[in-house]
C-alpha positions in Angstrom: -15.0 -27.0 5.3 -12.2 -29.3 4.0 -8.8 -28.1 2.7 -9.8 -29.2 -0.7 -13.0 -27.2 -0.6 -11.2 -24.1 0.7 -8.7 -24.4 -2.2 -11.6 -24.7 -4.7 -13.3 -21.7 -3.2 -10.1 -19.7 -3.6 -9.8 -20.9 -7.2 -13.4 -20.0 -8.0 -13.0 -16.6 -6.4 -9.9 -15.8 -8.3 -11.6 -16.7 -11.6 -14.6 -14.5 -10.7 -12.4 -11.6 -9.9 -10.4 -12.0 -13.1 -13.5 -12.1 -15.1 -14.8 -8.9 -13.4 -11.6 -7.0 -14.0 -11.4 -8.1 -17.6 -15.0 -6.9 -18.1 -13.8 -3.4 -17.3 -11.2 -3.5 -20.1 -8.1 -4.5 -18.2 -5.8 -7.1 -19.7 -5.3 -9.9 -17.2 -3.2 -12.3 -19.4 -0.5 -14.0 -17.3 -1.3 -12.0 -14.2 -0.7 -13.8 -10.9 -3.0 -13.4 -7.9 -0.7 -11.1 -5.9 -0.7 -8.6 -8.8 -4.5 -8.4 -9.0 -4.6 -5.4 -6.7 -2.5 -3.4 -9.1 -4.8 -4.4 -12.0 -7.9 -3.3 -10.0 -6.3 0.1 -9.6 -6.2 0.4 -13.3 -9.9 0.0 -13.8 -10.8 3.6 -13.4 -8.4 4.9 -15.9 -8.6 2.0 -18.4 -12.4 2.2 -18.3 -12.6 5.9 -19.1 -9.8 7.0 -21.4 -10.0 6.9 -25.2 -12.1 8.3 -27.9 -14.7 5.5 -28.1 -16.4 3.0 -25.8 -16.6 -0.6 -27.1 -19.0 -2.9 -25.4 -19.0 -6.7 -26.0 -22.6 -7.9 -25.4 -23.9 -11.5 -25.0 -27.1 -12.7 -26.7 -29.2 -12.2 -23.6 -28.0 -8.6 -23.1 -25.3 -9.3 -20.6 -22.4 -6.8 -21.0 -19.3 -9.1 -21.1 -16.7 -6.3 -21.4 -16.3 -2.6 -21.8 -13.2 -1.0 -23.2 -12.2 2.5 -24.2 -10.1 2.8 -27.4 -8.8 5.7 -29.6 -10.0 6.1 -33.2 -8.4 3.5 -35.5 -7.3 1.3 -32.6 -8.5 -2.2 -31.8 -10.4 -3.5 -28.8 -9.6 -6.9 -27.3 -12.6 -9.3 -27.0 -13.4 -11.2 -23.8 -13.3 -14.9 -23.4 -16.3 -16.4 -25.3 -19.0 -17.5 -22.9 -20.3 -21.1 -22.6 -24.0 -21.8 -22.7 -26.2 -24.9 -22.8 -27.2 -25.9 -26.4 -25.0 -23.1 -27.9 -21.6 -22.9 -29.5 -20.0 -19.5 -30.1 -19.7 -18.6 -33.8 -18.5 -15.0 -34.1 -18.5 -11.5 -32.9 -20.9 -9.7 -35.3 -18.8 -6.6 -35.8 -15.1 -6.2 -36.2 -13.2 -4.9 -33.1 -10.4 -3.6 -35.2 -10.1 0.0 -36.6 -12.8 1.4 -34.2 -14.4 4.6 -35.6 -17.1 5.4 -33.1 -18.6 4.1 -29.9 -19.5 0.5 -30.8 -21.6 -2.4 -29.5 -20.4 -5.9 -30.6 -22.6 -8.9 -30.1 -21.8 -12.6 -29.5 -23.4 -14.9 -32.1 -24.0 -18.6 -31.5 -25.1 -21.7 -33.3 -26.9 -24.5 -31.6 -24.6 -27.4 -30.8 -26.5 -29.8 -33.3 -27.7 -27.1 -35.7 -31.3 -27.6 -34.8 -33.8 -24.9 -33.7 -35.1 -24.9 -30.1 -38.3 -23.4 -28.8 -38.9 -23.0 -25.1 -42.6 -22.7 -24.5 -45.0 -22.6 -21.5 -48.6 -23.8 -22.0 -51.2 -22.7 -19.5 -55.0 -22.6 -19.3 -54.8 -19.2 -21.0 -53.1 -20.7 -24.1 -54.3 -24.2 -24.5 -52.7 -27.5 -25.4 -52.6 -27.4 -29.2 -50.3 -24.7 -30.5 -49.7 -24.3 -34.2 -46.3 -23.4 -35.7 -46.3 -21.3 -38.9 -43.2 -22.0 -41.0 -42.2 -21.4 -44.6 -40.3 -24.3 -46.2 -38.0 -23.9 -49.2 -38.6 -27.4 -50.6 -40.3 -30.8 -49.8 -37.5 -32.1 -47.6 -38.6 -33.6 -44.3 -39.0 -31.4 -41.2 -39.5 -33.2 -37.9 -40.6 -31.6 -34.6 -39.7 -33.3 -31.3 -40.4 -33.0 -27.7 -36.7 -32.5 -26.8 -37.1 -33.9 -23.3 -38.6 -37.2 -24.2 -37.4 -37.3 -27.8 -41.0 -38.1 -28.9 -41.9 -37.1 -32.5 -44.7 -34.5 -32.3 -45.1 -33.9 -36.1 -43.4 -34.3 -39.5 -43.9 -32.3 -42.7 -42.7 -32.8 -46.3 -44.6 -30.0 -48.0 -43.0 -27.0 -49.7 -44.1 -23.4 -49.0 -46.2 -22.1 -46.2 -46.9 -24.9 -43.7 -49.0 -24.9 -40.5 -48.1 -27.7 -38.1 -50.4 -28.3 -35.1 -48.9 -29.9 -32.0 -50.8 -31.6 -29.2 -49.8 -31.9 -25.5 -51.4 -33.8 -22.7 -50.9 -31.3 -19.9 -50.0 -27.7 -19.1 -46.4 -26.9 -18.3 -43.1 -26.0 -19.8 -41.8 -27.7 -22.9 -38.6 -27.7 -25.0 -39.4 -28.2 -28.7 -36.7 -29.2 -31.2 -37.1 -28.6 -34.9 -34.9 -30.7 -37.2 -35.1 -30.0 -41.0 -33.3 -31.4 -44.0 -34.0 -28.3 -45.9 -34.0 -24.5 -45.4 -37.0 -22.9 -43.8 -38.2 -19.5 -42.6 -40.1 -18.4 -39.5 -43.7 -17.4 -40.0 -45.8 -16.9 -43.2 -45.2 -13.2 -43.4 -48.5 -11.8 -42.0 -49.6 -10.5 -38.6 -51.9 -13.5 -38.2 -49.2 -16.1 -39.1 -46.1 -15.5 -37.0 -44.3 -18.4 -35.6 -47.1 -19.1 -33.0 -49.7 -16.9 -34.7 -51.0 -13.8 -33.0 -53.6 -15.5 -30.9 -53.3 -16.9 -27.4 -50.4 -19.2 -28.2 -48.2 -16.2 -29.1 -47.6 -15.7 -25.4 -46.4 -19.2 -24.9 -42.9 -18.6 -26.4 -40.3 -17.8 -23.7 -37.1 -18.3 -25.5 -35.8 -19.5 -28.9 -32.4 -20.6 -30.3 -32.3 -20.4 -34.1 -30.5 -23.3 -35.8 -28.5 -23.5 -39.0 -31.4 -24.3 -41.4 -33.3 -21.0 -40.8 -32.6 -18.5 -43.5 -35.4 -16.0 -43.2 -37.1 -14.1 -40.4 -40.3 -13.3 -42.3 -42.5 -10.3 -41.6 -44.2 -10.6 -38.2 -42.1 -13.7 -37.3 -42.6 -13.1 -33.5 -45.5 -10.7 -33.6 -47.1 -10.2 -30.2 -44.9 -12.9 -28.6 -45.3 -10.9 -25.4 -43.4 -13.4 -23.1 -40.4 -13.8 -25.4 -37.4 -12.6 -23.5 -34.4 -14.3 -25.1 -33.4 -15.1 -28.7 -30.2 -16.4 -30.2 -29.7 -15.9 -33.9 -27.2 -17.9 -35.9 -25.2 -16.6 -38.9 -27.3 -18.8 -41.2 -29.9 -16.0 -41.3 -29.8 -13.8 -44.4 -33.1 -11.9 -44.5 -34.8 -9.9 -41.8 -38.2 -8.6 -42.9 -40.5 -6.0 -41.4 -42.2 -6.2 -37.9 -40.2 -9.2 -36.8 -40.4 -8.4 -33.1 -43.3 -6.0 -33.2 -45.0 -6.0 -29.8 -42.5 -8.4 -28.1 -43.0 -6.5 -24.9 -40.6 -8.7 -22.8 -37.7 -9.0 -25.3 -34.4 -7.7 -23.7 -31.7 -8.0 -26.4 -31.0 -9.1 -29.9 -27.6 -9.6 -31.6 -27.9 -9.8 -35.4 -25.3 -11.9 -37.2 -22.8 -10.6 -39.8 -24.8 -12.6 -42.5 -27.5 -9.9 -42.3 -26.9 -7.0 -44.7 -30.2 -5.0 -44.5 -33.3 -4.6 -42.4 -37.0 -3.7 -43.1 -39.3 -1.3 -41.2 -40.7 -1.5 -37.7 -38.6 -4.5 -36.6 -38.7 -3.4 -32.9 -41.8 -1.4 -32.8 -43.3 -1.3 -29.3 -40.6 -3.5 -27.8 -41.0 -1.8 -24.4 -38.3 -3.8 -22.6 -35.5 -4.0 -25.2 -32.2 -2.8 -23.7 -29.7 -3.3 -26.4 -29.4 -4.3 -30.1 -26.2 -5.0 -31.9 -25.8 -5.2 -35.6 -23.0 -5.8 -38.1 -21.1 -3.3 -40.1 -22.9 -4.4 -43.3 -25.9 -2.2 -42.3 -26.0 1.2 -44.0 -29.7 2.1 -43.7 -31.8 2.3 -40.5 -35.4 1.7 -41.7 -38.5 3.5 -40.8 -39.8 3.0 -37.2 -36.9 0.5 -36.5 -36.7 1.5 -32.8 -40.0 3.3 -32.6 -41.3 3.2 -29.0 -38.5 1.2 -27.5 -38.9 3.0 -24.2 -36.2 1.3 -22.2 -33.0 1.7 -24.3 -30.6 3.9 -22.3 -27.6 3.6 -24.6 -27.9 3.2 -28.4 -24.7 2.7 -30.3 -25.2 2.2 -34.1 -22.4 1.0 -36.3 -20.3 3.6 -38.2 -21.5 2.0 -41.5 -25.0 3.5 -41.2 -25.3 6.6 -43.3 -29.1 7.0 -43.7 -31.7 7.1 -40.9 -35.3 6.9 -42.0 -38.4 8.5 -40.7 -39.0 8.1 -36.9 -36.4 5.3 -36.8 -35.5 6.1 -33.2 -38.6 7.9 -32.0 -40.0 7.7 -28.4 -37.0 6.3 -26.6 -37.7 7.9 -23.2 -34.5 6.8 -21.3 -31.8 7.7 -23.8 -29.8 10.7 -22.5 -27.0 11.1 -25.1 -26.9 10.1 -28.7 -24.1 10.2 -31.3 -25.1 9.7 -34.9 -22.8 7.2 -36.7 -19.6 8.8 -38.0 -20.6 8.8 -41.7 -24.2 9.8 -41.4 -25.4 11.9 -44.3 -29.2 11.9 -44.1 -31.6 12.0 -41.2 -35.3 12.0 -42.2 -38.3 13.4 -40.4 -39.1 12.7 -36.7 -36.0 10.5 -36.3 -35.6 11.4 -32.6 -39.0 12.9 -31.9 -40.4 12.5 -28.4 -37.2 11.4 -26.8 -38.1 13.4 -23.7 -34.9 12.6 -21.7 -32.4 13.3 -24.5 -29.9 15.9 -23.4 -27.0 15.8 -25.9 -26.7 15.0 -29.6 -23.6 14.8 -31.7 -23.7 15.0 -35.5 -20.7 14.1 -37.7 -18.9 16.2 -40.3 -20.7 14.2 -43.1 -24.2 15.3 -42.2 -26.1 16.9 -45.1 -29.8 16.8 -44.1 -31.8 17.0 -40.8 -35.4 16.2 -41.5 -38.5 18.0 -40.3 -39.4 17.5 -36.6 -36.2 15.5 -36.0 -35.9 16.7 -32.4 -39.5 17.8 -31.8 -40.5 17.5 -28.2 -37.0 16.6 -27.0 -37.7 18.9 -24.1 -34.5 18.1 -22.2 -32.2 18.6 -25.1 -29.6 21.2 -24.1 -26.6 20.5 -26.3 -26.2 19.8 -30.0 -22.7 19.4 -31.4 -22.2 19.5 -35.1 -18.9 18.9 -36.9 -20.2 19.7 -40.4 -18.4 22.7 -42.0 -21.4 23.5 -44.2 -24.8 23.9 -42.5 -26.9 20.8 -43.2 -30.4 21.4 -44.5 -32.7 21.9 -41.5 -36.3 20.7 -41.9 -39.4 22.5 -40.6 -39.8 22.4 -36.8 -36.7 20.1 -36.5 -35.9 21.9 -33.2 -39.5 22.5 -32.1 -39.9 22.5 -28.3 -36.1 22.2 -27.7 -34.7 22.4 -24.2 -34.3 25.7 -22.4 -30.9 27.3 -22.8 -29.9 24.9 -25.5 -26.6 25.5 -27.2 -25.6 24.5 -30.7 -21.8 24.1 -31.2 -20.5 24.3 -34.8 -17.0 24.7 -36.4 -15.6 28.1 -35.5 -15.3 29.3 -39.1 -18.9 28.3 -39.8 -20.8 30.1 -37.1 -21.9 32.9 -39.4 -23.0 30.5 -42.1 -25.1 28.6 -39.6 -26.6 31.7 -38.1 -27.8 32.9 -41.5 -28.8 29.5 -43.1 -32.4 28.7 -43.8 -34.2 27.6 -40.6 -31.0 27.8 -38.6 -31.4 31.6 -38.5 -34.2 31.1 -36.0 -31.7 29.7 -33.6 -28.9 32.2 -34.3 -28.5 33.2 -30.7 -28.0 29.6 -29.6 -25.2 28.9 -32.1 -21.6 29.0 -30.7 -18.2 28.0 -31.9 -16.8 24.6 -31.1 -13.9 26.2 -29.4 -16.2 27.5 -26.7 -17.6 24.1 -25.9 -16.8 23.0 -22.3 -14.4 20.2 -22.1 -16.8 17.9 -20.3 -19.2 18.0 -23.2 
């Protein structure tokens, strides 16, 4: 090994160590190499003190940085990552005035504004995939083989269009979509997602959304079972129902700040999804939004969400603790039903209603912490099959009110004052 290569190795190692320390929430600005040991010693305390954990997450689910901050304080973002084909646009949620545990996602635009599809064609799919798009006007849309720059198809029709491509052999391809006008993904039905719901739906491996895409129509990626990675740009305004329904391999999604609302069942049966970040413009979590997302271990919703619809977080088996957003008022029926591993739930002072069967079959649930002074309405069987020896902690002056309130009275012996809650809860 030459002296030059040894020096480069030291430089690379220093950069890697710096990145790792910063990812644990320690500020490394202006720190020289001899002082790295002192900064490493700070990791344990810096990573665990404060009211709320803030996580900065890349589009592929990589956690770029974790930092604990107190209520009302600001987190500090990591350096923005560099990726092929992508340019960083924004963090999808403010990192100032943190009000609860928060996940913040990195949003990118493609370097030329075009949309890229990474597909794999096999004997199980075929060689003639069709793309289902919805164009806003008659402007020209051109599809290229991005490797050879060969034009595969052009289209100048407005409305729902189906564009069939033809390839000579099986293999992996990178498709580039250039459009002079706005367009949406899919036609809006379960049989007309981006690559339909037939054999070709399994061909999509990865997609980077460009600047001319405004709508993710219903069933956009329905049954795209091999889709693992997606990057959404902040050109997207509308996210309709069932977008990722049955995307069994999808790992993470960061929604841009341009999205202000969602529709139902967007992640239904996304077995492998690990994290989803969304902007502070979201106030309503729709019906079945995370239904049967078995693998999510930590779910941090923005504080802006006040309303959680029916079974919006049902059947997440790996989640252990869940804090409802700070300003939640309404939780409709079966919201957390069948979350078998759930052990602790925290409800804010604003909560007014807990719907029927909300915690039904949450058999491991042992702790519920409620900060509402007035007992919220408790629906029928909301605590059916709760965990053995469960304790419900409520404001000290409200214990009697909870113990005598409708449906709460059945759990009177499990209701305790907040002052008696162990410090480690």
